[in-house]
N, CA, C, O and CB atoms as a CASP TS submission, in Angstrom:
PFRMAT TS
TARGET T0000
AUTHOR 0000-0000-0000
METHOD Language model
MODEL 1
PARENT N/A
ATOM      1  N   MET     1      43.353  59.967  28.341  1.00  0.00           N
ATOM      2  CA  MET     1      42.366  59.077  28.904  1.00  0.00           C
ATOM      3  C   MET     1      40.980  59.722  28.852  1.00  0.00           C
ATOM      4  O   MET     1      39.986  59.021  28.666  1.00  0.00           O
ATOM      5  CB  MET     1      42.739  58.708  30.340  1.00  0.00           C
ATOM      6  N   ALA     2      40.901  61.016  29.009  1.00  0.00           N
ATOM      7  CA  ALA     2      39.595  61.687  29.024  1.00  0.00           C
ATOM      8  C   ALA     2      38.936  61.668  27.652  1.00  0.00           C
ATOM      9  O   ALA     2      37.708  61.681  27.564  1.00  0.00           O
ATOM     10  CB  ALA     2      39.745  63.127  29.502  1.00  0.00           C
ATOM     11  N   THR     3      39.719  61.639  26.584  1.00  0.00           N
ATOM     12  CA  THR     3      39.123  61.639  25.251  1.00  0.00           C
ATOM     13  C   THR     3      38.505  60.288  24.909  1.00  0.00           C
ATOM     14  O   THR     3      37.763  60.188  23.932  1.00  0.00           O
ATOM     15  CB  THR     3      40.167  62.008  24.211  1.00  0.00           C
ATOM     16  N   GLY     4      38.787  59.268  25.673  1.00  0.00           N
ATOM     17  CA  GLY     4      38.190  57.960  25.455  1.00  0.00           C
ATOM     18  C   GLY     4      36.866  57.765  26.166  1.00  0.00           C
ATOM     19  O   GLY     4      36.239  56.714  26.028  1.00  0.00           O
ATOM     20  N   LEU     5      36.427  58.769  26.929  1.00  0.00           N
ATOM     21  CA  LEU     5      35.180  58.658  27.692  1.00  0.00           C
ATOM     22  C   LEU     5      33.950  58.396  26.820  1.00  0.00           C
ATOM     23  O   LEU     5      33.134  57.550  27.185  1.00  0.00           O
ATOM     24  CB  LEU     5      34.965  59.918  28.486  1.00  0.00           C
ATOM     25  N   PRO     6      33.779  59.084  25.684  1.00  0.00           N
ATOM     26  CA  PRO     6      32.627  58.757  24.843  1.00  0.00           C
ATOM     27  C   PRO     6      32.666  57.316  24.327  1.00  0.00           C
ATOM     28  O   PRO     6      31.616  56.700  24.142  1.00  0.00           O
ATOM     29  CB  PRO     6      32.559  59.715  23.670  1.00  0.00           C
ATOM     30  N   GLY     7      33.836  56.787  24.098  1.00  0.00           N
ATOM     31  CA  GLY     7      33.963  55.392  23.680  1.00  0.00           C
ATOM     32  C   GLY     7      33.504  54.428  24.761  1.00  0.00           C
ATOM     33  O   GLY     7      32.993  53.347  24.466  1.00  0.00           O
ATOM     34  N   VAL     8      33.688  54.820  26.002  1.00  0.00           N
ATOM     35  CA  VAL     8      33.212  53.991  27.117  1.00  0.00           C
ATOM     36  C   VAL     8      31.688  53.919  27.097  1.00  0.00           C
ATOM     37  O   VAL     8      31.111  52.860  27.344  1.00  0.00           O
ATOM     38  CB  VAL     8      33.709  54.555  28.476  1.00  0.00           C
ATOM     39  N   PHE     9      31.038  55.042  26.804  1.00  0.00           N
ATOM     40  CA  PHE     9      29.581  55.033  26.730  1.00  0.00           C
ATOM     41  C   PHE     9      29.089  54.184  25.559  1.00  0.00           C
ATOM     42  O   PHE     9      28.112  53.448  25.694  1.00  0.00           O
ATOM     43  CB  PHE     9      29.051  56.460  26.604  1.00  0.00           C
ATOM     44  N   ILE    10      29.753  54.283  24.427  1.00  0.00           N
ATOM     45  CA  ILE    10      29.372  53.455  23.276  1.00  0.00           C
ATOM     46  C   ILE    10      29.566  51.983  23.622  1.00  0.00           C
ATOM     47  O   ILE    10      28.725  51.151  23.282  1.00  0.00           O
ATOM     48  CB  ILE    10      30.205  53.834  22.015  1.00  0.00           C
ATOM     49  N   GLY    11      30.650  51.660  24.285  1.00  0.00           N
ATOM     50  CA  GLY    11      30.888  50.279  24.704  1.00  0.00           C
ATOM     51  C   GLY    11      29.838  49.782  25.668  1.00  0.00           C
ATOM     52  O   GLY    11      29.430  48.622  25.602  1.00  0.00           O
ATOM     53  N   SER    12      29.393  50.650  26.570  1.00  0.00           N
ATOM     54  CA  SER    12      28.344  50.234  27.505  1.00  0.00           C
ATOM     55  C   SER    12      27.024  50.018  26.777  1.00  0.00           C
ATOM     56  O   SER    12      26.253  49.133  27.148  1.00  0.00           O
ATOM     57  CB  SER    12      28.168  51.280  28.618  1.00  0.00           C
ATOM     58  N   PHE    13      26.755  50.809  25.752  1.00  0.00           N
ATOM     59  CA  PHE    13      25.551  50.594  24.945  1.00  0.00           C
ATOM     60  C   PHE    13      25.607  49.230  24.278  1.00  0.00           C
ATOM     61  O   PHE    13      24.615  48.501  24.265  1.00  0.00           O
ATOM     62  CB  PHE    13      25.395  51.704  23.883  1.00  0.00           C
ATOM     63  N   LEU    14      26.760  48.882  23.725  1.00  0.00           N
ATOM     64  CA  LEU    14      26.899  47.590  23.048  1.00  0.00           C
ATOM     65  C   LEU    14      26.760  46.424  24.019  1.00  0.00           C
ATOM     66  O   LEU    14      26.146  45.410  23.689  1.00  0.00           O
ATOM     67  CB  LEU    14      28.244  47.510  22.336  1.00  0.00           C
ATOM     68  N   ILE    15      27.321  46.563  25.201  1.00  0.00           N
ATOM     69  CA  ILE    15      27.213  45.490  26.202  1.00  0.00           C
ATOM     70  C   ILE    15      25.761  45.312  26.629  1.00  0.00           C
ATOM     71  O   ILE    15      25.304  44.185  26.824  1.00  0.00           O
ATOM     72  CB  ILE    15      28.100  45.796  27.436  1.00  0.00           C
ATOM     73  N   GLU    16      25.033  46.419  26.775  1.00  0.00           N
ATOM     74  CA  GLU    16      23.618  46.312  27.119  1.00  0.00           C
ATOM     75  C   GLU    16      22.851  45.551  26.039  1.00  0.00           C
ATOM     76  O   GLU    16      21.976  44.741  26.345  1.00  0.00           O
ATOM     77  CB  GLU    16      23.009  47.708  27.319  1.00  0.00           C
ATOM     78  N   VAL    17      23.181  45.815  24.782  1.00  0.00           N
ATOM     79  CA  VAL    17      22.484  45.140  23.685  1.00  0.00           C
ATOM     80  C   VAL    17      22.855  43.668  23.647  1.00  0.00           C
ATOM     81  O   VAL    17      21.975  42.816  23.529  1.00  0.00           O
ATOM     82  CB  VAL    17      22.815  45.806  22.338  1.00  0.00           C
ATOM     83  N   PHE    18      24.138  43.352  23.745  1.00  0.00           N
ATOM     84  CA  PHE    18      24.593  41.960  23.633  1.00  0.00           C
ATOM     85  C   PHE    18      24.053  41.083  24.749  1.00  0.00           C
ATOM     86  O   PHE    18      23.689  39.933  24.506  1.00  0.00           O
ATOM     87  CB  PHE    18      26.105  41.903  23.637  1.00  0.00           C
ATOM     88  N   PHE    19      23.995  41.607  25.970  1.00  0.00           N
ATOM     89  CA  PHE    19      23.577  40.813  27.117  1.00  0.00           C
ATOM     90  C   PHE    19      22.139  41.078  27.547  1.00  0.00           C
ATOM     91  O   PHE    19      21.723  40.648  28.623  1.00  0.00           O
ATOM     92  CB  PHE    19      24.494  41.074  28.266  1.00  0.00           C
ATOM     93  N   SER    20      21.378  41.785  26.713  1.00  0.00           N
ATOM     94  CA  SER    20      19.958  42.076  26.960  1.00  0.00           C
ATOM     95  C   SER    20      19.727  42.735  28.316  1.00  0.00           C
ATOM     96  O   SER    20      18.794  42.384  29.038  1.00  0.00           O
ATOM     97  CB  SER    20      19.141  40.796  26.875  1.00  0.00           C
ATOM     98  N   ILE    21      20.567  43.672  28.645  1.00  0.00           N
ATOM     99  CA  ILE    21      20.416  44.446  29.881  1.00  0.00           C
ATOM    100  C   ILE    21      19.564  45.672  29.551  1.00  0.00           C
ATOM    101  O   ILE    21      19.898  46.405  28.620  1.00  0.00           O
ATOM    102  CB  ILE    21      21.823  44.864  30.484  1.00  0.00           C
ATOM    103  N   PRO    22      18.497  45.915  30.270  1.00  0.00           N
ATOM    104  CA  PRO    22      17.688  47.103  29.961  1.00  0.00           C
ATOM    105  C   PRO    22      18.463  48.378  30.307  1.00  0.00           C
ATOM    106  O   PRO    22      19.073  48.494  31.370  1.00  0.00           O
ATOM    107  CB  PRO    22      16.340  47.064  30.736  1.00  0.00           C
ATOM    108  N   GLY    23      18.416  49.309  29.388  1.00  0.00           N
ATOM    109  CA  GLY    23      19.126  50.556  29.603  1.00  0.00           C
ATOM    110  C   GLY    23      19.071  51.423  28.365  1.00  0.00           C
ATOM    111  O   GLY    23      18.262  51.191  27.466  1.00  0.00           O
ATOM    112  N   LEU    24      19.931  52.420  28.320  1.00  0.00           N
ATOM    113  CA  LEU    24      19.923  53.378  27.226  1.00  0.00           C
ATOM    114  C   LEU    24      20.337  52.739  25.906  1.00  0.00           C
ATOM    115  O   LEU    24      19.791  53.087  24.859  1.00  0.00           O
ATOM    116  CB  LEU    24      20.838  54.537  27.545  1.00  0.00           C
ATOM    117  N   GLY    25      21.272  51.829  25.935  1.00  0.00           N
ATOM    118  CA  GLY    25      21.705  51.159  24.705  1.00  0.00           C
ATOM    119  C   GLY    25      20.580  50.370  24.063  1.00  0.00           C
ATOM    120  O   GLY    25      20.397  50.410  22.846  1.00  0.00           O
ATOM    121  N   ARG    26      19.841  49.666  24.870  1.00  0.00           N
ATOM    122  CA  ARG    26      18.698  48.892  24.353  1.00  0.00           C
ATOM    123  C   ARG    26      17.619  49.829  23.814  1.00  0.00           C
ATOM    124  O   ARG    26      16.991  49.543  22.795  1.00  0.00           O
ATOM    125  CB  ARG    26      18.107  47.980  25.461  1.00  0.00           C
ATOM    126  N   GLU    27      17.410  50.942  24.501  1.00  0.00           N
ATOM    127  CA  GLU    27      16.418  51.922  24.046  1.00  0.00           C
ATOM    128  C   GLU    27      16.815  52.503  22.691  1.00  0.00           C
ATOM    129  O   GLU    27      15.958  52.699  21.829  1.00  0.00           O
ATOM    130  CB  GLU    27      16.260  53.053  25.082  1.00  0.00           C
ATOM    131  N   ILE    28      18.079  52.776  22.498  1.00  0.00           N
ATOM    132  CA  ILE    28      18.550  53.304  21.218  1.00  0.00           C
ATOM    133  C   ILE    28      18.377  52.265  20.118  1.00  0.00           C
ATOM    134  O   ILE    28      17.982  52.607  19.004  1.00  0.00           O
ATOM    135  CB  ILE    28      20.023  53.735  21.317  1.00  0.00           C
ATOM    136  N   LEU    29      18.662  51.019  20.411  1.00  0.00           N
ATOM    137  CA  LEU    29      18.482  49.956  19.420  1.00  0.00           C
ATOM    138  C   LEU    29      17.005  49.815  19.032  1.00  0.00           C
ATOM    139  O   LEU    29      16.690  49.655  17.853  1.00  0.00           O
ATOM    140  CB  LEU    29      19.019  48.617  19.966  1.00  0.00           C
ATOM    141  N   VAL    30      16.115  49.871  19.997  1.00  0.00           N
ATOM    142  CA  VAL    30      14.676  49.809  19.706  1.00  0.00           C
ATOM    143  C   VAL    30      14.261  51.023  18.875  1.00  0.00           C
ATOM    144  O   VAL    30      13.445  50.895  17.963  1.00  0.00           O
ATOM    145  CB  VAL    30      13.848  49.744  21.023  1.00  0.00           C
ATOM    146  N   ALA    31      14.811  52.190  19.180  1.00  0.00           N
ATOM    147  CA  ALA    31      14.488  53.404  18.418  1.00  0.00           C
ATOM    148  C   ALA    31      14.954  53.282  16.978  1.00  0.00           C
ATOM    149  O   ALA    31      14.258  53.723  16.063  1.00  0.00           O
ATOM    150  CB  ALA    31      15.125  54.637  19.070  1.00  0.00           C
ATOM    151  N   VAL    32      16.113  52.695  16.766  1.00  0.00           N
ATOM    152  CA  VAL    32      16.608  52.495  15.400  1.00  0.00           C
ATOM    153  C   VAL    32      15.712  51.519  14.653  1.00  0.00           C
ATOM    154  O   VAL    32      15.386  51.746  13.488  1.00  0.00           O
ATOM    155  CB  VAL    32      18.064  51.981  15.415  1.00  0.00           C
ATOM    156  N   ASN    33      15.317  50.449  15.301  1.00  0.00           N
ATOM    157  CA  ASN    33      14.449  49.467  14.647  1.00  0.00           C
ATOM    158  C   ASN    33      13.073  50.041  14.315  1.00  0.00           C
ATOM    159  O   ASN    33      12.464  49.647  13.320  1.00  0.00           O
ATOM    160  CB  ASN    33      14.292  48.243  15.533  1.00  0.00           C
ATOM    161  N   ARG    34      12.576  50.968  15.137  1.00  0.00           N
ATOM    162  CA  ARG    34      11.254  51.569  14.913  1.00  0.00           C
ATOM    163  C   ARG    34      11.330  52.874  14.120  1.00  0.00           C
ATOM    164  O   ARG    34      10.302  53.498  13.859  1.00  0.00           O
ATOM    165  CB  ARG    34      10.569  51.827  16.247  1.00  0.00           C
ATOM    166  N   SER    35      12.521  53.284  13.740  1.00  0.00           N
ATOM    167  CA  SER    35      12.740  54.565  13.043  1.00  0.00           C
ATOM    168  C   SER    35      12.196  55.737  13.865  1.00  0.00           C
ATOM    169  O   SER    35      11.530  56.628  13.337  1.00  0.00           O
ATOM    170  CB  SER    35      12.071  54.543  11.647  1.00  0.00           C
ATOM    171  N   ASP    36      12.487  55.716  15.142  1.00  0.00           N
ATOM    172  CA  ASP    36      12.069  56.778  16.051  1.00  0.00           C
ATOM    173  C   ASP    36      13.147  57.867  16.034  1.00  0.00           C
ATOM    174  O   ASP    36      14.058  57.873  16.862  1.00  0.00           O
ATOM    175  CB  ASP    36      11.836  56.226  17.510  1.00  0.00           C
ATOM    176  N   TYR    37      13.021  58.781  15.076  1.00  0.00           N
ATOM    177  CA  TYR    37      14.066  59.763  14.836  1.00  0.00           C
ATOM    178  C   TYR    37      14.346  60.713  15.998  1.00  0.00           C
ATOM    179  O   TYR    37      15.513  61.038  16.219  1.00  0.00           O
ATOM    180  CB  TYR    37      13.710  60.555  13.653  1.00  0.00           C
ATOM    181  N   PRO    38      13.353  61.177  16.751  1.00  0.00           N
ATOM    182  CA  PRO    38      13.689  62.063  17.876  1.00  0.00           C
ATOM    183  C   PRO    38      14.591  61.394  18.921  1.00  0.00           C
ATOM    184  O   PRO    38      15.477  62.044  19.476  1.00  0.00           O
ATOM    185  CB  PRO    38      12.413  62.542  18.547  1.00  0.00           C
ATOM    186  N   VAL    39      14.377  60.118  19.189  1.00  0.00           N
ATOM    187  CA  VAL    39      15.225  59.418  20.167  1.00  0.00           C
ATOM    188  C   VAL    39      16.636  59.250  19.608  1.00  0.00           C
ATOM    189  O   VAL    39      17.619  59.425  20.328  1.00  0.00           O
ATOM    190  CB  VAL    39      14.620  58.031  20.532  1.00  0.00           C
ATOM    191  N   ILE    40      16.732  58.912  18.330  1.00  0.00           N
ATOM    192  CA  ILE    40      18.052  58.753  17.698  1.00  0.00           C
ATOM    193  C   ILE    40      18.793  60.085  17.693  1.00  0.00           C
ATOM    194  O   ILE    40      19.988  60.134  17.982  1.00  0.00           O
ATOM    195  CB  ILE    40      17.911  58.211  16.249  1.00  0.00           C
ATOM    196  N   GLN    41      18.089  61.161  17.366  1.00  0.00           N
ATOM    197  CA  GLN    41      18.716  62.482  17.361  1.00  0.00           C
ATOM    198  C   GLN    41      19.144  62.903  18.762  1.00  0.00           C
ATOM    199  O   GLN    41      20.215  63.486  18.928  1.00  0.00           O
ATOM    200  CB  GLN    41      17.761  63.516  16.777  1.00  0.00           C
ATOM    201  N   ALA    42      18.334  62.622  19.756  1.00  0.00           N
ATOM    202  CA  ALA    42      18.692  62.979  21.132  1.00  0.00           C
ATOM    203  C   ALA    42      19.935  62.229  21.583  1.00  0.00           C
ATOM    204  O   ALA    42      20.811  62.813  22.222  1.00  0.00           O
ATOM    205  CB  ALA    42      17.527  62.685  22.084  1.00  0.00           C
ATOM    206  N   ALA    43      20.026  60.945  21.261  1.00  0.00           N
ATOM    207  CA  ALA    43      21.203  60.166  21.643  1.00  0.00           C
ATOM    208  C   ALA    43      22.447  60.682  20.930  1.00  0.00           C
ATOM    209  O   ALA    43      23.522  60.751  21.524  1.00  0.00           O
ATOM    210  CB  ALA    43      20.991  58.678  21.327  1.00  0.00           C
ATOM    211  N   THR    44      22.303  61.041  19.669  1.00  0.00           N
ATOM    212  CA  THR    44      23.441  61.555  18.902  1.00  0.00           C
ATOM    213  C   THR    44      23.911  62.893  19.456  1.00  0.00           C
ATOM    214  O   THR    44      25.110  63.118  19.617  1.00  0.00           O
ATOM    215  CB  THR    44      23.070  61.700  17.420  1.00  0.00           C
ATOM    216  N   VAL    45      22.966  63.778  19.745  1.00  0.00           N
ATOM    217  CA  VAL    45      23.321  65.088  20.299  1.00  0.00           C
ATOM    218  C   VAL    45      23.958  64.929  21.673  1.00  0.00           C
ATOM    219  O   VAL    45      24.917  65.629  22.000  1.00  0.00           O
ATOM    220  CB  VAL    45      22.077  65.995  20.389  1.00  0.00           C
ATOM    221  N   TYR    46      23.430  64.013  22.477  1.00  0.00           N
ATOM    222  CA  TYR    46      23.982  63.768  23.808  1.00  0.00           C
ATOM    223  C   TYR    46      25.440  63.296  23.717  1.00  0.00           C
ATOM    224  O   TYR    46      26.302  63.796  24.440  1.00  0.00           O
ATOM    225  CB  TYR    46      23.129  62.723  24.556  1.00  0.00           C
ATOM    226  N   LEU    47      25.706  62.348  22.839  1.00  0.00           N
ATOM    227  CA  LEU    47      27.080  61.847  22.708  1.00  0.00           C
ATOM    228  C   LEU    47      28.005  62.897  22.094  1.00  0.00           C
ATOM    229  O   LEU    47      29.178  62.971  22.461  1.00  0.00           O
ATOM    230  CB  LEU    47      27.101  60.573  21.855  1.00  0.00           C
ATOM    231  N   ALA    48      27.500  63.704  21.171  1.00  0.00           N
ATOM    232  CA  ALA    48      28.316  64.775  20.592  1.00  0.00           C
ATOM    233  C   ALA    48      28.652  65.832  21.647  1.00  0.00           C
ATOM    234  O   ALA    48      29.788  66.301  21.728  1.00  0.00           O
ATOM    235  CB  ALA    48      27.583  65.429  19.399  1.00  0.00           C
ATOM    236  N   ALA    49      27.663  66.197  22.448  1.00  0.00           N
ATOM    237  CA  ALA    49      27.903  67.182  23.514  1.00  0.00           C
ATOM    238  C   ALA    49      28.875  66.630  24.552  1.00  0.00           C
ATOM    239  O   ALA    49      29.750  67.349  25.034  1.00  0.00           O
ATOM    240  CB  ALA    49      26.575  67.582  24.194  1.00  0.00           C
ATOM    241  N   LEU    50      28.721  65.357  24.892  1.00  0.00           N
ATOM    242  CA  LEU    50      29.644  64.730  25.836  1.00  0.00           C
ATOM    243  C   LEU    50      31.070  64.753  25.297  1.00  0.00           C
ATOM    244  O   LEU    50      32.012  65.015  26.044  1.00  0.00           O
ATOM    245  CB  LEU    50      29.214  63.289  26.131  1.00  0.00           C
ATOM    246  N   THR    51      31.231  64.481  24.014  1.00  0.00           N
ATOM    247  CA  THR    51      32.556  64.507  23.399  1.00  0.00           C
ATOM    248  C   THR    51      33.148  65.911  23.426  1.00  0.00           C
ATOM    249  O   THR    51      34.323  66.082  23.750  1.00  0.00           O
ATOM    250  CB  THR    51      32.485  63.996  21.960  1.00  0.00           C
ATOM    251  N   MET    52      32.342  66.919  23.087  1.00  0.00           N
ATOM    252  CA  MET    52      32.851  68.290  23.070  1.00  0.00           C
ATOM    253  C   MET    52      33.217  68.778  24.467  1.00  0.00           C
ATOM    254  O   MET    52      34.258  69.411  24.646  1.00  0.00           O
ATOM    255  CB  MET    52      31.822  69.224  22.452  1.00  0.00           C
ATOM    256  N   VAL    53      32.381  68.493  25.449  1.00  0.00           N
ATOM    257  CA  VAL    53      32.666  68.924  26.823  1.00  0.00           C
ATOM    258  C   VAL    53      33.906  68.221  27.358  1.00  0.00           C
ATOM    259  O   VAL    53      34.732  68.838  28.031  1.00  0.00           O
ATOM    260  CB  VAL    53      31.460  68.644  27.743  1.00  0.00           C
ATOM    261  N   THR    54      34.035  66.941  27.061  1.00  0.00           N
ATOM    262  CA  THR    54      35.215  66.193  27.508  1.00  0.00           C
ATOM    263  C   THR    54      36.490  66.752  26.886  1.00  0.00           C
ATOM    264  O   THR    54      37.500  66.905  27.573  1.00  0.00           O
ATOM    265  CB  THR    54      35.071  64.706  27.157  1.00  0.00           C
ATOM    266  N   ASN    55      36.450  67.058  25.593  1.00  0.00           N
ATOM    267  CA  ASN    55      37.621  67.643  24.927  1.00  0.00           C
ATOM    268  C   ASN    55      37.948  69.023  25.484  1.00  0.00           C
ATOM    269  O   ASN    55      39.120  69.362  25.649  1.00  0.00           O
ATOM    270  CB  ASN    55      37.384  67.736  23.418  1.00  0.00           C
ATOM    271  N   LEU    56      36.932  69.816  25.772  1.00  0.00           N
ATOM    272  CA  LEU    56      37.160  71.145  26.345  1.00  0.00           C
ATOM    273  C   LEU    56      37.805  71.045  27.720  1.00  0.00           C
ATOM    274  O   LEU    56      38.776  71.745  28.007  1.00  0.00           O
ATOM    275  CB  LEU    56      35.842  71.922  26.439  1.00  0.00           C
ATOM    276  N   ILE    57      37.273  70.188  28.556  1.00  0.00           N
ATOM    277  CA  ILE    57      37.835  70.017  29.901  1.00  0.00           C
ATOM    278  C   ILE    57      39.265  69.502  29.828  1.00  0.00           C
ATOM    279  O   ILE    57      40.129  69.940  30.588  1.00  0.00           O
ATOM    280  CB  ILE    57      36.970  69.053  30.729  1.00  0.00           C
ATOM    281  N   THR    58      39.512  68.570  28.912  1.00  0.00           N
ATOM    282  CA  THR    58      40.873  68.039  28.750  1.00  0.00           C
ATOM    283  C   THR    58      41.842  69.135  28.319  1.00  0.00           C
ATOM    284  O   THR    58      42.957  69.213  28.834  1.00  0.00           O
ATOM    285  CB  THR    58      40.885  66.894  27.723  1.00  0.00           C
ATOM    286  N   ASP    59      41.423  69.986  27.375  1.00  0.00           N
ATOM    287  CA  ASP    59      42.295  71.068  26.917  1.00  0.00           C
ATOM    288  C   ASP    59      42.568  72.083  28.025  1.00  0.00           C
ATOM    289  O   ASP    59      43.701  72.541  28.181  1.00  0.00           O
ATOM    290  CB  ASP    59      41.673  71.770  25.713  1.00  0.00           C
ATOM    291  N   VAL    60      41.555  72.433  28.784  1.00  0.00           N
ATOM    292  CA  VAL    60      41.741  73.409  29.870  1.00  0.00           C
ATOM    293  C   VAL    60      42.640  72.828  30.961  1.00  0.00           C
ATOM    294  O   VAL    60      43.528  73.519  31.462  1.00  0.00           O
ATOM    295  CB  VAL    60      40.372  73.828  30.472  1.00  0.00           C
ATOM    296  N   LEU    61      42.424  71.592  31.325  1.00  0.00           N
ATOM    297  CA  LEU    61      43.282  70.966  32.338  1.00  0.00           C
ATOM    298  C   LEU    61      44.720  70.826  31.845  1.00  0.00           C
ATOM    299  O   LEU    61      45.663  70.959  32.624  1.00  0.00           O
ATOM    300  CB  LEU    61      42.730  69.593  32.725  1.00  0.00           C
ATOM    301  N   TYR    62      44.883  70.556  30.551  1.00  0.00           N
ATOM    302  CA  TYR    62      46.234  70.447  29.996  1.00  0.00           C
ATOM    303  C   TYR    62      46.963  71.777  30.097  1.00  0.00           C
ATOM    304  O   TYR    62      48.171  71.805  30.334  1.00  0.00           O
ATOM    305  CB  TYR    62      46.184  69.981  28.533  1.00  0.00           C
ATOM    306  N   LYS    63      46.242  72.880  29.921  1.00  0.00           N
ATOM    307  CA  LYS    63      46.840  74.205  30.051  1.00  0.00           C
ATOM    308  C   LYS    63      47.326  74.441  31.483  1.00  0.00           C
ATOM    309  O   LYS    63      48.388  75.028  31.690  1.00  0.00           O
ATOM    310  CB  LYS    63      45.828  75.291  29.644  1.00  0.00           C
ATOM    311  N   PHE    64      46.546  73.983  32.475  1.00  0.00           N
ATOM    312  CA  PHE    64      46.955  74.186  33.868  1.00  0.00           C
ATOM    313  C   PHE    64      48.088  73.250  34.278  1.00  0.00           C
ATOM    314  O   PHE    64      48.915  73.620  35.112  1.00  0.00           O
ATOM    315  CB  PHE    64      45.765  73.985  34.795  1.00  0.00           C
ATOM    316  N   VAL    65      48.142  72.073  33.722  1.00  0.00           N
ATOM    317  CA  VAL    65      49.169  71.103  34.074  1.00  0.00           C
ATOM    318  C   VAL    65      50.513  71.470  33.447  1.00  0.00           C
ATOM    319  O   VAL    65      51.558  71.342  34.086  1.00  0.00           O
ATOM    320  CB  VAL    65      48.747  69.702  33.634  1.00  0.00           C
ATOM    321  N   ASP    66      50.482  71.925  32.197  1.00  0.00           N
ATOM    322  CA  ASP    66      51.713  72.244  31.479  1.00  0.00           C
ATOM    323  C   ASP    66      51.725  73.744  31.160  1.00  0.00           C
ATOM    324  O   ASP    66      51.077  74.171  30.204  1.00  0.00           O
ATOM    325  CB  ASP    66      51.838  71.391  30.171  1.00  0.00           C
ATOM    326  N   PRO    67      52.444  74.538  31.936  1.00  0.00           N
ATOM    327  CA  PRO    67      52.408  76.001  31.732  1.00  0.00           C
ATOM    328  C   PRO    67      53.082  76.438  30.431  1.00  0.00           C
ATOM    329  O   PRO    67      52.939  77.595  30.035  1.00  0.00           O
ATOM    330  CB  PRO    67      53.080  76.704  32.903  1.00  0.00           C
ATOM    331  N   ARG    68      53.814  75.547  29.755  1.00  0.00           N
ATOM    332  CA  ARG    68      54.431  75.926  28.482  1.00  0.00           C
ATOM    333  C   ARG    68      53.424  76.070  27.369  1.00  0.00           C
ATOM    334  O   ARG    68      53.719  76.681  26.341  1.00  0.00           O
ATOM    335  CB  ARG    68      55.465  74.915  28.086  1.00  0.00           C
ATOM    336  N   VAL    69      52.241  75.521  27.552  1.00  0.00           N
ATOM    337  CA  VAL    69      51.190  75.626  26.544  1.00  0.00           C
ATOM    338  C   VAL    69      50.599  77.028  26.597  1.00  0.00           C
ATOM    339  O   VAL    69      50.188  77.501  27.657  1.00  0.00           O
ATOM    340  CB  VAL    69      50.086  74.548  26.765  1.00  0.00           C
ATOM    341  N   THR    70      50.561  77.683  25.447  1.00  0.00           N
ATOM    342  CA  THR    70      50.019  79.040  25.393  1.00  0.00           C
ATOM    343  C   THR    70      48.732  79.044  24.572  1.00  0.00           C
ATOM    344  O   THR    70      48.551  78.237  23.661  1.00  0.00           O
ATOM    345  CB  THR    70      51.055  80.027  24.789  1.00  0.00           C
ATOM    346  N   LEU    71      47.869  79.951  24.912  1.00  0.00           N
ATOM    347  CA  LEU    71      46.640  80.142  24.134  1.00  0.00           C
ATOM    348  C   LEU    71      46.930  81.083  22.998  1.00  0.00           C
ATOM    349  O   LEU    71      47.481  82.164  23.208  1.00  0.00           O
ATOM    350  CB  LEU    71      45.485  80.687  25.013  1.00  0.00           C
ATOM    351  N   LYS    72      46.565  80.689  21.792  1.00  0.00           N
ATOM    352  CA  LYS    72      46.828  81.553  20.619  1.00  0.00           C
ATOM    353  C   LYS    72      45.553  82.048  20.044  1.00  0.00           C
ATOM    354  O   LYS    72      45.565  82.785  19.058  1.00  0.00           O
ATOM    355  CB  LYS    72      47.618  80.815  19.545  1.00  0.00           C
TER
END
């Protein structure tokens, strides 16, 4: 379930765009339309970092939940 967290953020961006709700999703869409590369890069880095941190936390918690898992 934790690995689906970045997908939830992408889904919220899409809902903001579809229903014209002001927020980060709308800002990213405006940045894409204006070719505002720093905003696009910041959003991409933010989502990539969120994905990596979520995967790291999931792996560490899995190690504590299931003691049969060993670190190699």
